[in-house]
MARVEX-286873 format. One record per atom (N, C-alpha, C): residue in three letters; z, x, y; residue number from 0; atom name. Coordinates in steps of 0.2 Angstrom, whole numbers, plus 5000, padded with zeros to 4 digits. Layout:
   code     zz     xx     yy   pos   site
    ALA      Z      X      Y   NUM     CA
...
END
This chain:
   code     zz     xx     yy   pos   site
    MET   4875   5169   5040     0      N
    MET   4873   5164   5035     0     CA
    MET   4881   5161   5033     0      C
    ALA   4880   5153   5035     1      N
    ALA   4885   5150   5033     1     CA
    ALA   4887   5149   5028     1      C
    ALA   4894   5150   5026     2      N
    ALA   4897   5148   5020     2     CA
    ALA   4896   5142   5016     2      C
    LYS   4894   5142   5010     3      N
    LYS   4892   5137   5006     3     CA
    LYS   4898   5132   5006     3      C
    LYS   4897   5126   5007     4      N
    LYS   4902   5121   5005     4     CA
    LYS   4906   5119   5000     4      C
    SER   4911   5119   4998     5      N
    SER   4913   5119   4991     5     CA
    SER   4912   5111   4989     5      C
    GLU   4911   5110   4983     6      N
    GLU   4910   5105   4979     6     CA
    GLU   4918   5099   4980     6      C
    ILE   4915   5093   4982     7      N
    ILE   4920   5087   4982     7     CA
    ILE   4921   5085   4975     7      C
    THR   4926   5085   4972     8      N
    THR   4929   5082   4966     8     CA
    THR   4933   5076   4967     8      C
    ARG   4936   5073   4962     9      N
    ARG   4941   5068   4962     9     CA
    ARG   4949   5072   4963     9      C
    ASP   4949   5077   4960    10      N
    ASP   4955   5081   4961    10     CA
    ASP   4956   5084   4967    10      C
    LYS   4949   5087   4969    11      N
    LYS   4951   5089   4976    11     CA
    LYS   4953   5085   4981    11      C
    ILE   4950   5078   4981    12      N
    ILE   4953   5073   4986    12     CA
    ILE   4959   5071   4985    12      C
    VAL   4961   5070   4979    13      N
    VAL   4967   5069   4977    13     CA
    VAL   4973   5075   4981    13      C
    SER   4971   5081   4979    14      N
    SER   4976   5087   4982    14     CA
    SER   4976   5085   4990    14      C
    MET   4970   5085   4992    15      N
    MET   4970   5084   5001    15     CA
    MET   4974   5078   5003    15      C
    TYR   4973   5072   4999    16      N
    TYR   4977   5066   5002    16     CA
    TYR   4985   5069   5000    16      C
    MET   4987   5071   4996    17      N
    MET   4995   5072   4995    17     CA
    MET   4997   5078   5000    17      C
    LYS   4991   5083   5001    18      N
    LYS   4994   5088   5006    18     CA
    LYS   4995   5086   5013    18      C
    TYR   4990   5078   5015    19      N
    TYR   4990   5075   5020    19     CA
    TYR   4996   5071   5022    19      C
    ARG   4998   5068   5016    20      N
    ARG   5004   5064   5017    20     CA
    ARG   5010   5067   5019    20      C
    LEU   5011   5074   5015    21      N
    LEU   5017   5078   5016    21     CA
    LEU   5018   5082   5024    21      C
    GLU   5011   5083   5026    22      N
    GLU   5013   5087   5031    22     CA
    GLU   5012   5083   5037    22      C
    ASN   5010   5078   5037    23      N
    ASN   5008   5071   5042    23     CA
    ASN   5016   5066   5041    23      C
    ASN   5019   5066   5036    24      N
    ASN   5024   5061   5036    24     CA
    ASN   5021   5055   5035    24      C
    ASP   5015   5053   5035    25      N
    ASP   5011   5046   5036    25     CA
    ASP   5005   5046   5032    25      C
    LYS   5001   5040   5030    26      N
    LYS   4995   5040   5027    26     CA
    LYS   4989   5041   5032    26      C
    PRO   4983   5043   5031    27      N
    PRO   4979   5041   5036    27     CA
    PRO   4977   5037   5037    27      C
    LYS   4974   5035   5044    28      N
    LYS   4974   5027   5046    28     CA
    LYS   4967   5025   5044    28      C
    SER   4964   5030   5041    29      N
    SER   4956   5027   5039    29     CA
    SER   4953   5032   5035    29      C
    VAL   4948   5031   5031    30      N
    VAL   4944   5035   5027    30     CA
    VAL   4940   5039   5032    30      C
    TYR   4939   5037   5037    31      N
    TYR   4935   5042   5042    31     CA
    TYR   4940   5047   5044    31      C
    GLN   4946   5046   5047    32      N
    GLN   4950   5051   5049    32     CA
    GLN   4951   5056   5044    32      C
    PHE   4953   5051   5037    33      N
    PHE   4955   5058   5032    33     CA
    PHE   4949   5063   5030    33      C
    VAL   4943   5060   5029    34      N
    VAL   4937   5065   5028    34     CA
    VAL   4937   5070   5034    34      C
    LYS   4937   5067   5040    35      N
    LYS   4935   5071   5045    35     CA
    LYS   4942   5077   5046    35      C
    THR   4947   5075   5045    36      N
    THR   4954   5081   5045    36     CA
    THR   4952   5085   5040    36      C
    ASN   4948   5084   5034    37      N
    ASN   4948   5088   5028    37     CA
    ASN   4940   5091   5028    37      C
    ASN   4936   5090   5033    38      N
    ASN   4929   5093   5034    38     CA
    ASN   4924   5091   5028    38      C
    PHE   4924   5084   5026    39      N
    PHE   4920   5082   5022    39     CA
    PHE   4917   5076   5024    39      C
    ASP   4912   5074   5019    40      N
    ASP   4907   5067   5022    40     CA
    ASP   4910   5061   5018    40      C
    GLU   4909   5054   5022    41      N
    GLU   4913   5049   5020    41     CA
    GLU   4909   5047   5012    41      C
    THR   4903   5049   5013    42      N
    THR   4899   5047   5005    42     CA
    THR   4902   5049   5000    42      C
    GLU   4905   5056   5001    43      N
    GLU   4907   5060   4996    43     CA
    GLU   4914   5057   4993    43      C
    PHE   4918   5053   4999    44      N
    PHE   4925   5051   4997    44     CA
    PHE   4923   5044   4993    44      C
    TYR   4918   5041   4995    45      N
    TYR   4916   5034   4993    45     CA
    TYR   4913   5035   4986    45      C
    SER   4912   5040   4983    46      N
    SER   4907   5041   4976    46     CA
    SER   4913   5043   4972    46      C
    PHE   4920   5044   4974    47      N
    PHE   4925   5043   4968    47     CA
    PHE   4930   5036   4969    47      C
    PHE   4931   5035   4976    48      N
    PHE   4936   5030   4979    48     CA
    PHE   4933   5025   4983    48      C
    GLY   4935   5018   4983    49      N
    GLY   4933   5015   4987    49     CA
    GLY   4938   5012   4993    49      C
    THR   4944   5015   4992    50      N
    THR   4950   5015   4998    50     CA
    THR   4954   5020   4998    50      C
    ILE   4959   5021   5003    51      N
    ILE   4964   5025   5003    51     CA
    ILE   4969   5025   4998    51      C
    GLU   4970   5017   4998    52      N
    GLU   4975   5014   4992    52     CA
    GLU   4973   5017   4986    52      C
    SER   4966   5016   4984    53      N
    SER   4965   5019   4976    53     CA
    SER   4966   5026   4976    53      C
    VAL   4968   5030   4980    54      N
    VAL   4968   5037   4979    54     CA
    VAL   4976   5038   4978    54      C
    GLU   4981   5033   4982    55      N
    GLU   4987   5033   4979    55     CA
    GLU   4987   5032   4972    55      C
    LYS   4985   5026   4969    56      N
    LYS   4985   5022   4963    56     CA
    LYS   4983   5029   4958    56      C
    GLU   4977   5033   4960    57      N
    GLU   4973   5036   4956    57     CA
    GLU   4979   5042   4955    57      C
    ILE   4984   5044   4961    58      N
    ILE   4989   5050   4958    58     CA
    ILE   4993   5049   4952    58      C
    PHE   4996   5042   4953    59      N
    PHE   5000   5041   4947    59     CA
    PHE   4998   5041   4940    59      C
    LYS   4990   5040   4940    60      N
    LYS   4986   5040   4935    60     CA
    LYS   4985   5045   4931    60      C
    MET   4984   5051   4936    61      N
    MET   4982   5057   4935    61     CA
    MET   4989   5061   4933    61      C
    PHE   4994   5059   4935    62      N
    PHE   5002   5061   4932    62     CA
    PHE   5001   5058   4923    62      C
    LEU   4999   5053   4922    63      N
    LEU   5000   5051   4916    63     CA
    LEU   4994   5055   4911    63      C
    GLU   4989   5055   4913    64      N
    GLU   4983   5059   4910    64     CA
    GLU   4986   5066   4907    64      C
    LYS   4989   5068   4914    65      N
    LYS   4990   5076   4912    65     CA
    LYS   4996   5076   4908    65      C
    THR   5001   5071   4908    66      N
    THR   5005   5070   4903    66     CA
    THR   5003   5071   4895    66      C
    ILE   4999   5067   4894    67      N
    ILE   4995   5065   4887    67     CA
    ILE   4992   5072   4885    67      C
    GLU   4989   5074   4890    68      N
    GLU   4984   5080   4888    68     CA
    GLU   4988   5085   4885    68      C
    LEU   4995   5086   4889    69      N
    LEU   4999   5092   4888    69     CA
    LEU   5004   5090   4880    69      C
    ILE   5006   5084   4879    70      N
    ILE   5009   5085   4874    70     CA
    ILE   5004   5082   4867    70      C
    GLN   5000   5083   4869    71      N
    GLN   4994   5083   4862    71     CA
    GLN   4991   5089   4861    71      C
    ARG   4993   5094   4866    72      N
    ARG   4991   5100   4864    72     CA
    ARG   4997   5103   4858    72      C
    ASP   5002   5101   4859    73      N
    ASP   5007   5104   4854    73     CA
    ASP   5005   5102   4846    73      C
    PRO   5003   5107   4843    74      N
    PRO   5001   5103   4835    74     CA
    PRO   5005   5099   4831    74      C
    SER   5011   5100   4833    75      N
    SER   5017   5095   4830    75     CA
    SER   5017   5089   4833    75      C
    TYR   5013   5088   4838    76      N
    TYR   5013   5081   4840    76     CA
    TYR   5012   5076   4836    76      C
    GLU   5008   5076   4832    77      N
    GLU   5004   5071   4828    77     CA
    GLU   5009   5070   4822    77      C
    THR   5014   5074   4821    78      N
    THR   5018   5073   4814    78     CA
    THR   5024   5070   4819    78      C
    TYR   5025   5069   4824    79      N
    TYR   5031   5065   4827    79     CA
    TYR   5032   5058   4824    79      C
    ASP   5037   5056   4824    80      N
    ASP   5038   5049   4823    80     CA
    ASP   5037   5046   4831    80      C
    MET   5037   5038   4831    81      N
    MET   5036   5035   4837    81     CA
    MET   5041   5037   4844    81      C
    GLN   5048   5038   4841    82      N
    GLN   5054   5039   4845    82     CA
    GLN   5052   5046   4848    82      C
    SER   5051   5051   4845    83      N
    SER   5050   5058   4846    83     CA
    SER   5044   5059   4851    83      C
    LYS   5039   5055   4849    84      N
    LYS   5031   5055   4854    84     CA
    LYS   5033   5053   4860    84      C
    MET   5038   5046   4861    85      N
    MET   5041   5044   4867    85     CA
    MET   5045   5050   4871    85      C
    LEU   5049   5054   4868    86      N
    LEU   5053   5058   4871    86     CA
    LEU   5050   5063   4872    86      C
    SER   5044   5065   4870    87      N
    SER   5041   5070   4873    87     CA
    SER   5036   5068   4877    87      C
    PHE   5035   5063   4880    88      N
    PHE   5030   5059   4883    88     CA
    PHE   5036   5059   4891    88      C
    TYR   5041   5056   4891    89      N
    TYR   5046   5056   4894    89     CA
    TYR   5047   5062   4897    89      C
    PHE   5050   5068   4893    90      N
    PHE   5051   5074   4896    90     CA
    PHE   5047   5077   4901    90      C
    THR   5040   5077   4898    91      N
    THR   5034   5081   4902    91     CA
    THR   5032   5076   4907    91      C
    PHE   5032   5069   4907    92      N
    PHE   5030   5066   4912    92     CA
    PHE   5035   5069   4919    92      C
    PHE   5041   5068   4918    93      N
    PHE   5045   5068   4922    93     CA
    PHE   5047   5077   4926    93      C
    GLU   5044   5080   4920    94      N
    GLU   5043   5086   4923    94     CA
    GLU   5037   5087   4928    94      C
    ILE   5032   5084   4927    95      N
    ILE   5026   5083   4932    95     CA
    ILE   5028   5080   4939    95      C
    LEU   5033   5074   4937    96      N
    LEU   5036   5071   4942    96     CA
    LEU   5039   5075   4948    96      C
    SER   5043   5079   4944    97      N
    SER   5048   5084   4949    97     CA
    SER   5045   5089   4952    97      C
    ALA   5039   5091   4949    98      N
    ALA   5034   5096   4953    98     CA
    ALA   5031   5094   4957    98      C
    ASN   5031   5088   4959    99      N
    ASN   5028   5084   4965    99     CA
    ASN   5033   5079   4968    99      C
    ARG   5040   5081   4968   100      N
    ARG   5044   5076   4968   100     CA
    ARG   5043   5073   4976   100      C
    SER   5042   5078   4982   101      N
    SER   5043   5076   4988   101     CA
    SER   5037   5070   4990   101      C
    TYR   5031   5071   4985   102      N
    TYR   5025   5066   4987   102     CA
    TYR   5029   5059   4984   102      C
    VAL   5031   5060   4977   103      N
    VAL   5033   5054   4974   103     CA
    VAL   5038   5049   4978   103      C
    VAL   5043   5054   4980   104      N
    VAL   5049   5049   4983   104     CA
    VAL   5046   5047   4990   104      C
    MET   5043   5050   4994   105      N
    MET   5040   5047   4999   105     CA
    MET   5036   5042   4998   105      C
    SER   5031   5042   4994   106      N
    SER   5027   5038   4993   106     CA
    SER   5030   5030   4990   106      C
    LEU   5036   5030   4985   107      N
    LEU   5037   5026   4982   107     CA
    LEU   5044   5023   4986   107      C
    LYS   5045   5025   4992   108      N
    LYS   5051   5023   4996   108     CA
    LYS   5048   5021   5003   108      C
    GLU   5041   5022   5003   109      N
    GLU   5036   5019   5010   109     CA
    GLU   5039   5012   5013   109      C
    HIS   5039   5008   5008   110      N
    HIS   5040   5000   5011   110     CA
    HIS   5047   4999   5009   110      C
    GLN   5050   4994   5013   111      N
    GLN   5057   4991   5011   111     CA
    GLN   5056   4986   5005   111      C
    ASN   5050   4984   5007   112      N
    ASN   5047   4979   5001   112     CA
    ASN   5044   4983   4995   112      C
    GLN   5050   4982   4988   113      N
    GLN   5050   4986   4983   113     CA
    GLN   5042   4985   4981   113      C
    LEU   5040   4979   4979   114      N
    LEU   5033   4977   4976   114     CA
    LEU   5027   4981   4978   114      C
    LYS   5027   4982   4985   115      N
    LYS   5023   4986   4989   115     CA
    LYS   5023   4993   4987   115      C
    ASN   5028   4994   4985   116      N
    ASN   5029   5003   4982   116     CA
    ASN   5026   5002   4976   116      C
    LEU   5027   4998   4972   117      N
    LEU   5026   4997   4966   117     CA
    LEU   5018   4996   4966   117      C
    MET   5015   4993   4969   118      N
    MET   5007   4992   4969   118     CA
    MET   5003   4998   4968   118      C
    GLN   5007   5004   4969   119      N
    GLN   5004   5011   4968   119     CA
    GLN   5004   5012   4960   119      C
    LEU   5008   5010   4957   120      N
    LEU   5008   5010   4950   120     CA
    LEU   5005   5007   4946   120      C
    SER   5001   5002   4948   121      N
    SER   4997   4998   4944   121     CA
    SER   4992   5001   4938   121      C
    SER   4989   5007   4941   122      N
    SER   4984   5010   4935   122     CA
    SER   4988   5013   4931   122      C
    LEU   4994   5016   4933   123      N
    LEU   5000   5020   4928   123     CA
    LEU   5001   5015   4924   123      C
    ARG   5004   5007   4925   124      N
    ARG   5005   5004   4920   124     CA
    ARG   5001   5001   4916   124      C
    VAL   4994   5001   4916   125      N
    VAL   4989   4999   4912   125     CA
    VAL   4990   5006   4906   125      C
    GLY   4989   5011   4910   126      N
    GLY   4987   5018   4905   126     CA
    GLY   4995   5019   4901   126      C
    PHE   5001   5018   4903   127      N
    PHE   5007   5018   4901   127     CA
    PHE   5007   5012   4893   127      C
    LYS   5005   5007   4895   128      N
    LYS   5006   5002   4890   128     CA
    LYS   4999   5004   4885   128      C
    ASN   4994   5007   4888   129      N
    ASN   4990   5008   4880   129     CA
    ASN   4993   5013   4877   129      C
    TYR   4996   5019   4881   130      N
    TYR   5000   5024   4876   130     CA
    TYR   5004   5021   4872   130      C
    ILE   5008   5016   4874   131      N
    ILE   5012   5013   4869   131     CA
    ILE   5009   5010   4863   131      C
    THR   5004   5008   4865   132      N
    THR   5001   5003   4857   132     CA
    THR   4998   5009   4854   132      C
    GLN   4996   5016   4855   133      N
    GLN   4993   5019   4853   133     CA
    GLN   4998   5023   4849   133      C
    ILE   5003   5025   4852   134      N
    ILE   5009   5026   4847   134     CA
    ILE   5014   5021   4843   134      C
    MET   5012   5016   4843   135      N
    MET   5016   5011   4840   135     CA
    MET   5014   5012   4831   135      C
    THR   5020   5012   4827   136      N
    THR   5019   5015   4820   136     CA
    THR   5019   5007   4817   136      C
    ASP   5018   5009   4810   137      N
    ASP   5019   5003   4806   137     CA
    ASP   5026   5001   4805   137      C
    GLU   5030   5004   4805   138      N
    GLU   5038   5005   4805   138     CA
    GLU   5040   4999   4810   138      C
    VAL   5036   5000   4815   139      N
    VAL   5039   4996   4822   139     CA
    VAL   5036   4989   4821   139      C
    ARG   5030   4988   4820   140      N
    ARG   5025   4983   4819   140     CA
    ARG   5030   4976   4814   140      C
    THR   5028   4972   4816   141      N
    THR   5031   4967   4811   141     CA
    THR   5027   4966   4804   141      C
    GLN   5030   4963   4800   142      N
    GLN   5026   4962   4792   142     CA
    GLN   5021   4956   4794   142      C
    HIS   5024   4951   4799   143      N
    HIS   5019   4945   4798   143     CA
    HIS   5015   4946   4803   143      C
    GLU   5009   4946   4801   144      N
    GLU   5003   4948   4805   144     CA
    GLU   5003   4943   4813   144      C
    LYS   5004   4936   4812   145      N
    LYS   5002   4931   4817   145     CA
    LYS   5008   4934   4823   145      C
    PHE   5013   4938   4822   146      N
    PHE   5017   4939   4827   146     CA
    PHE   5015   4946   4830   146      C
    GLN   5010   4950   4827   147      N
    GLN   5008   4957   4830   147     CA
    GLN   5008   4958   4837   147      C
    ASN   5002   4953   4838   148      N
    ASN   5000   4953   4847   148     CA
    ASN   5006   4952   4851   148      C
    PHE   5010   4947   4849   149      N
    PHE   5016   4946   4853   149     CA
    PHE   5021   4951   4853   149      C
    GLN   5021   4954   4847   150      N
    GLN   5027   4960   4847   150     CA
    GLN   5023   4966   4851   150      C
    GLU   5018   4968   4851   151      N
    GLU   5015   4974   4855   151     CA
    GLU   5016   4972   4862   151      C
    LYS   5015   4966   4864   152      N
    LYS   5016   4965   4871   152     CA
    LYS   5023   4964   4874   152      C
    ALA   5026   4962   4870   153      N
    ALA   5033   4962   4871   153     CA
    ALA   5036   4969   4871   153      C
    LEU   5034   4974   4866   154      N
    LEU   5037   4982   4867   154     CA
    LEU   5034   4984   4873   154      C
    GLN   5026   4983   4875   155      N
    GLN   5024   4986   4881   155     CA
    GLN   5029   4986   4887   155      C
    GLU   5030   4977   4888   156      N
    GLU   5034   4976   4894   156     CA
    GLU   5040   4979   4895   156      C
    SER   5043   4979   4889   157      N
    SER   5050   4981   4889   157     CA
    SER   5050   4989   4890   157      C
    SER   5045   4991   4887   158      N
    SER   5045   4999   4887   158     CA
    SER   5042   5001   4895   158      C
    TRP   5038   4997   4899   159      N
    TRP   5037   4997   4905   159     CA
    TRP   5044   4997   4910   159      C
    ILE   5048   4992   4909   160      N
    ILE   5053   4991   4914   160     CA
    ILE   5057   4996   4912   160      C
    GLN   5059   4999   4905   161      N
    GLN   5063   5004   4904   161     CA
    GLN   5060   5011   4909   161      C
    PHE   5054   5011   4908   162      N
    PHE   5051   5018   4912   162     CA
    PHE   5051   5018   4919   162      C
    LEU   5050   5011   4922   163      N
    LEU   5053   5010   4929   163     CA
    LEU   5060   5010   4930   163      C
    LEU   5065   5009   4926   164      N
    LEU   5072   5012   4928   164     CA
    LEU   5073   5018   4927   164      C
    THR   5069   5021   4923   165      N
    THR   5070   5030   4923   165     CA
    THR   5067   5033   4929   165      C
    MET   5062   5030   4931   166      N
    MET   5059   5033   4938   166     CA
    MET   5064   5032   4943   166      C
    LYS   5068   5026   4944   167      N
    LYS   5073   5023   4949   167     CA
    LYS   5079   5030   4950   167      C
    PHE   5082   5030   4943   168      N
    PHE   5086   5033   4940   168     CA
    PHE   5084   5042   4942   168      C
    TRP   5078   5044   4941   169      N
    TRP   5077   5051   4943   169     CA
    TRP   5077   5051   4951   169      C
    MET   5073   5047   4954   170      N
    MET   5074   5047   4961   170     CA
    MET   5079   5048   4965   170      C
    GLU   5086   5044   4962   171      N
    GLU   5091   5045   4964   171     CA
    GLU   5096   5050   4961   171      C
    ASP   5094   5055   4956   172      N
    ASP   5097   5059   4955   172     CA
    ASP   5098   5065   4958   172      C
    GLU   5103   5069   4960   173      N
    GLU   5104   5074   4963   173     CA
    GLU   5106   5079   4959   173      C
    SER   5108   5078   4952   174      N
    SER   5110   5084   4948   174     CA
    SER   5105   5091   4948   174      C
    PRO   5108   5096   4947   175      N
    PRO   5104   5102   4947   175     CA
    PRO   5097   5103   4942   175      C
    ALA   5092   5104   4943   176      N
    ALA   5086   5104   4939   176     CA
    ALA   5085   5094   4935   176      C
    PHE   5088   5091   4940   177      N
    PHE   5088   5084   4938   177     CA
    PHE   5090   5082   4929   177      C
    GLU   5095   5087   4927   178      N
    GLU   5098   5088   4921   178     CA
    GLU   5102   5080   4919   178      C
    LYS   5105   5076   4924   179      N
    LYS   5106   5070   4923   179     CA
    LYS   5101   5065   4921   179      C
    THR   5094   5067   4923   180      N
    THR   5089   5062   4921   180     CA
    THR   5087   5063   4914   180      C
    ASP   5087   5070   4912   181      N
    ASP   5086   5071   4904   181     CA
    ASP   5091   5067   4900   181      C
    ILE   5097   5068   4902   182      N
    ILE   5103   5065   4898   182     CA
    ILE   5101   5058   4898   182      C
    TYR   5099   5056   4903   183      N
    TYR   5098   5047   4904   183     CA
    TYR   5091   5045   4899   183      C
    ILE   5086   5049   4899   184      N
    ILE   5081   5048   4895   184     CA
    ILE   5082   5048   4888   184      C
    GLU   5085   5053   4886   185      N
    GLU   5088   5054   4879   185     CA
    GLU   5092   5049   4876   185      C
    LYS   5096   5045   4881   186      N
    LYS   5101   5040   4878   186     CA
    LYS   5096   5033   4878   186      C
    SER   5094   5033   4884   187      N
    SER   5091   5027   4884   187     CA
    SER   5084   5025   4878   187      C
    VAL   5080   5030   4877   188      N
    VAL   5076   5030   4873   188     CA
    VAL   5079   5028   4866   188      C
    LYS   5084   5033   4864   189      N
    LYS   5087   5031   4857   189     CA
    LYS   5090   5025   4857   189      C
    ALA   5093   5022   4863   190      N
    ALA   5096   5015   4862   190     CA
    ALA   5090   5010   4863   190      C
    SER   5085   5011   4865   191      N
    SER   5080   5006   4863   191     CA
    SER   5078   5006   4857   191      C
    PHE   5077   5012   4853   192      N
    PHE   5075   5012   4847   192     CA
    PHE   5079   5009   4843   192      C
    GLU   5086   5010   4843   193      N
    GLU   5091   5006   4839   193     CA
    GLU   5092   4999   4840   193      C
    LEU   5090   4997   4845   194      N
    LEU   5089   4990   4847   194     CA
    LEU   5083   4987   4843   194      C
    MET   5078   4991   4841   195      N
    MET   5071   4986   4839   195     CA
    MET   5074   4986   4831   195      C
    ASN   5078   4993   4829   196      N
    ASN   5082   4992   4821   196     CA
    ASN   5086   4986   4819   196      C
    ILE   5091   4986   4825   197      N
    ILE   5096   4980   4825   197     CA
    ILE   5093   4973   4824   197      C
    ALA   5089   4972   4830   198      N
    ALA   5087   4965   4831   198     CA
    ALA   5081   4965   4829   198      C
    PRO   5078   4963   4823   199      N
    PRO   5071   4962   4821   199     CA
    PRO   5068   4956   4825   199      C
    LEU   5061   4956   4825   200      N
    LEU   5058   4952   4830   200     CA
    LEU   5058   4945   4829   200      C
    GLU   5058   4945   4821   201      N
    GLU   5059   4936   4818   201     CA
    GLU   5065   4933   4820   201      C
    SER   5071   4938   4820   202      N
    SER   5076   4933   4823   202     CA
    SER   5078   4932   4828   202      C
    LEU   5074   4937   4834   203      N
    LEU   5075   4934   4841   203     CA
    LEU   5070   4927   4842   203      C
    ILE   5065   4929   4839   204      N
    ILE   5060   4922   4840   204     CA
    ILE   5064   4916   4837   204      C
    ASP   5066   4915   4831   205      N
    ASP   5071   4912   4829   205     CA
    ASP   5076   4908   4832   205      C
    PHE   5080   4914   4836   206      N
    PHE   5086   4912   4841   206     CA
    PHE   5082   4908   4847   206      C
    GLY   5078   4911   4849   207      N
    GLY   5074   4908   4855   207     CA
    GLY   5072   4901   4854   207      C
    LYS   5069   4898   4849   208      N
    LYS   5068   4893   4845   208     CA
    LYS   5073   4889   4846   208      C
    PHE   5080   4891   4843   209      N
    PHE   5085   4888   4842   209     CA
    PHE   5087   4884   4851   209      C
    LEU   5088   4889   4854   210      N
    LEU   5091   4889   4860   210     CA
    LEU   5087   4883   4865   210      C
    PHE   5079   4885   4864   211      N
    PHE   5076   4879   4867   211     CA
    PHE   5075   4872   4865   211      C
    LYS   5078   4872   4859   212      N
    LYS   5078   4865   4855   212     CA
    LYS   5086   4862   4856   212      C
    GLU   5092   4867   4858   213      N
    GLU   5098   4865   4860   213     CA
    GLU   5096   4862   4865   213      C
    LYS   5092   4864   4872   214      N
    LYS   5092   4863   4879   214     CA
    LYS   5089   4857   4879   214      C
    THR   5084   4858   4875   215      N
    THR   5080   4850   4876   215     CA
    THR   5083   4843   4873   215      C
    GLN   5087   4845   4867   216      N
    GLN   5091   4839   4865   216     CA
    GLN   5097   4837   4870   216      C
    LYS   5100   4840   4874   217      N
    LYS   5105   4840   4878   217     CA
    LYS   5102   4835   4886   217      C
    ASN   5096   4838   4886   218      N
    ASN   5093   4835   4892   218     CA
    ASN   5091   4828   4893   218      C
END
């Protein structure tokens, strides 16, 4: 009697894809090649993913989902302020990255054109920005309601850029256990929150209007 074929899941496809990349030092040429190598049907693949590229995007999204799941297991997490939640997120996310470092470094250095590499992070970017909005506290939001939407978007984008810079630092970090990345995270997150306190949004908007007015008057 033939052995029962194991059920194909999203997680199994992702795991098989990462293994394929690492063992072959290349991505599958097609969905057909990938499923044939791993002995399952194309229809099973397409029930979860539309393309090979969508699997790549899902991997980084899953890193984010696992991070949030882990940090929210801590009973103390809900009592943290925004800065502490951000630090908890960063440390946990980069622990997961470090556990998958060979794959992450390979995939994010695949193309000389960095924009192509960053396309893999599009789903991660959406999830990360949503997380920033979820942990944003009233102390961070401006008191003027008309500026709130602008402020949230500005904070999301600046946080995302900071996150990418941290990933770049981690990829280049050669210290034992990536201890320099831990220091980088602590200092950069602290600096970003100090900057928010020192430079209120209203002042930045007023300064921007001033510069724009000065420039238009001189032209």
